N, C-alpha and C positions, 0 to 999 in steps of 0.2 A: 504493500500500500504506500509506503514511504516514497518509492521511486516515482509513482504517479504524481504525488503532490509536489515533490522536489522539482521534477521536470517542468511542471506548469508554473511553479513559483519563480524559477529562474527566468523564464520568458516574461512573466508579468513584471518583474523588477526592471528588466532592461527597457520594456515598453514604457513603464512609468518614468524612467529616467529621461527618455525622449520627450514625453509629454511635459514633464517639469521644465526641461530645457526650453521648450517652446513657450511655456508660460512665463519664463524668465527673460524672454526676448532673445534667446540664443539660437533659435531656429524658426524660420518661416517657410513659405512656399519655395523660395529659392534654395534654401538649405535642403529641404526634402527632395527637390528635383536633383540637386547635386549628389546627394547620397544615393538616390535610386539609380542614377546614371552610373555612378561609381560601382554599385553592386552589380548592375546589369552587364557592364562592359569589362569589369576587372575582377572584383572579389568573387562573385558567384561563379563565373567560368573557371577560375582557378580552383575553387572549392570542388566543383563538380569533377574537374579533371583529376584531382588527387583522390577523391572518394572512389571514383570508378577505377582508377589505376590500381588502387589497393584492394579492390573487391575480388572475390573469387568468381570468375566468369562462369564456373560450373553451376552456380546457383540458378542460371538461366534454365537449366534442365530440371530443376526441382519443382515440387508441387506448389511451392509458394508463389512462383512467378505467374503461371497461368491463372492461379486463383486470385492473385492481386490484380491482374489485368481484367479478369471477368468482373470482379467486384467493382472496380473503378469505372469500367466501361458501362456496366448496367446502371450505376448510380448517375453518371453523367448523362446517359441517354434519357433517363427519367426526367432530369432537369430540362433537357432539350425539348422533350415532348410537351412538358408543362409550359415552357416558354413559348413554343410555337402555337399552342392552343389558347393561352391566356395573355401572356405578356407581350408577345409579338415585337420583341426587341431585335435590333440589327445583329448581324453575324458576330461582331466583336463583343458586344455586351452578352450575347448568349454564350459565347465561348468562355468568357470570364466567369459567368454564373455557373456553368457546368464544371469548370475547374474548381471553383470555391466549394462545390458540392462533393467533389470526389478526390481532391489532391491533398494528401495527409501530411502532417508535419512529422515525417519519419525520422529526420536527422536529429534535431536538438531536443525533441520530446520522446521520440520512439526509442532511441538508444538507451537513455536512463530507465525508461519504464520497462522495457523488455529485460534489461539486466536485473532489475529488482524483482520483477514478477516471474521471470522464467530462468534466470541465472545466466543467460547469454543473449546476444543481440542478433541471433541468426535470422529471425524474420525481417529484420530491418533492410538488409542488403537487397533482397529481391524486390521489395517495394520501391526502394530508391532507384534501382535499375529500370523498373517499369516506368516510373515517373520521369526519370531523367532522359531515358532513351526513346520512350514512346509518347507518353502523355504531354510532357512539356514541349517537345518538338511539334506535336500536332497543334497545340494551342497557339504556340508562337507562329506557326505557319498560317493559321487562320487569321491571327491578328495582323501579320504582315500583309496578307492578301487583302484584308479589309482596309488597311492603311494605304495600300497601293491604289485601291479604287478600281481595279480591273482584274480580270482573270485570264490566264493563259496557261496551257500545259507546261510551257517552259518556266514560267514564273513559279508554278506550283512545285516543280521538281528542283529548282535551284534555290528557292527562298530559304529552306532549312539550313543550307550551307553558308548562308550569309549571317547567321546569328551566332554570336560568340559563345553562348552557353551550349548550343547544339554542337558546334565545332569542337569545343573542349571535351564534351562528353564522348563524342565519337573517337577523338584522339585517345582518350583514356581507355576506351574499349580496345582499340587496336593494339596499344602497348601492353595492356593486361593480357590480351589473347596470346601475345608472343612472349609473355613473361619477362618483359623489359623492366629492369630496375634502374631508375635514374640515380646518379651519384648524389651523395649528401649535399654538396655545394649547390646542386640544382634544386633538390627537394626542399631545402631549408627555407629559401625565400618564398617558394610556392606554398609551403605549409603556413608560413607567416601571413601571406596575403589571404589564403583561403580561410584562415582563422578569423579574419575580420568580416567575412561575408554575413554571418548570422547577426552579429551585433549591429552592423551597419544598417541592415534591413529593418531590424527591430527598432532601432533608434528613429529611423525615418518614419516607420509606422506610428510610433508613439508621438512624434512631432505632428503628424497629420491629424491626430485626434483633437488637437487644439481647436476649440470652437465648434467641434462636431457635436450634434445632438443625436443620440441614438434613435434610429427609426424615424428620423426627420430628414431623410436624404432625397428630397426631390421626387417623391412618388415611387420609390423603389422598395417600399416596405414589404410588399408581397414577395418580391424576388428574394430579398434578404431572408425572410422567414422560411421560404421554400428551400433555399440553399442550405440554411442551417438545419432544418428538419431532415433533409436528405443526408447531410454529412453526419449529424449526431445520432440519428435514429435508424434511418433506412440502410445506410451503408454497413454498419455493424450487423444488422439483421441479415442482409444479403450475404455477407461474409460467413456468418454462421450456417445459413442454409446451404450455401454452395460447398463450404468446407465439410460440413457434417454429412450431407446426403449425396453430393456429387463426387467428392474426393475421398470421403470416408476417412478423414484424418483422425489420429488418436487425440486424446484429450490435451496433451501438451501442445501439439501443433495447432489444434483448433483454437486454443487460448491465445496463442501468438497471432494467429490470423485475425481473430476478432478484435484483439487489442489494437493491432495496427489500423484496422478499419475504423475504430472508434476515436482515433486521434483527431485533434482539431485541424481545421484548414491551415495549410502551410502559408507562411508569409510570402512565398513566391507568387501566390495569387495577387497579392497587393502589389508586389514588385512589377509583375507583368502589366497589371491594370494601370499603374502609375506611369510606367514607361510609355504606354500607348495612349494614355488619357481616356480610357474607355472602361466603364464598369467599376470605377474606383470605389464608390460608396458600397456597392454590393460586396466587393472583395473585402474591404476594410471591416464592415460591420458583421459579415459572416465569420471572419476570423475571430472577432471579439466574442460573439455569441457562442460559437462552437467551442472556443477555449473555455468559456464559463461553464458550458454544459459538459465538458470533457471530464472534469474531476469526478463528479458523482457517477458518470457513466462508466469510467474506467474502473473505479473502485467496485462498482456493482458487478461488472464483468469478471473481475478477479475473484470476487466472492462466489459467484455462481458457477464458474467453470474450473476454478482451481480447487474446489472442495472435493 
């Protein structure tokens, strides 16, 4: 139980520091923009590269990966269906909402929680790989296509390779597949830069909350509540059903899968939304609400499935 609360508390403290900094006049819209651009073009790509480089690529063939993909895809698809039927938002806003519904904070919350609840962080790597190599590139491609204002097969095929985070992730996969080990003088600065990624995004997120009124975000309340409900309630339920009845997982693996699905929305949703200026309110408030809902949900899952 302690790992669940500690992981959430760490994120909450850094977000609060960003918010207080903005309240004290140390960060406004220009600062948030500078931090998000720094994260998008420098620290996040470096972090993704080092994470993937040090991952065991063989996890791609484990049950965790297809299960993580099915769970995220099913949840995102539910949001897209609801959006098309009721919200009728443009492509970019729909992509951000779908991401907020299904993209979990596997790194800085998932690792401590699985370590405390399961004794190891095995379920984290497959989820990270699915998100970094499949889900994030898809969302970024849709955002890029929307920003370009036109569609062509050539643009669709080449756009992912123009994004620094996708390029970094793919480069990490290639090196990991060939068991390439970079020398310490090369890895040291990369590790240092990558270590700044999470706090930079969290600080920018906290600063963006200055002057924000929850669920008063320009008519997006229904989208925010839908994304939060899908993330906090539907996604863990889908993970349980798929893991238990389709993959027939044992209790330990099932607990890991459901815990990962119950994690709150990752700050990358806010990062992407801020970078492209689309769906920012939905991403920001879904992160806040799903993080608030995560603590009781994760504790309940551990109590029900670990007994």
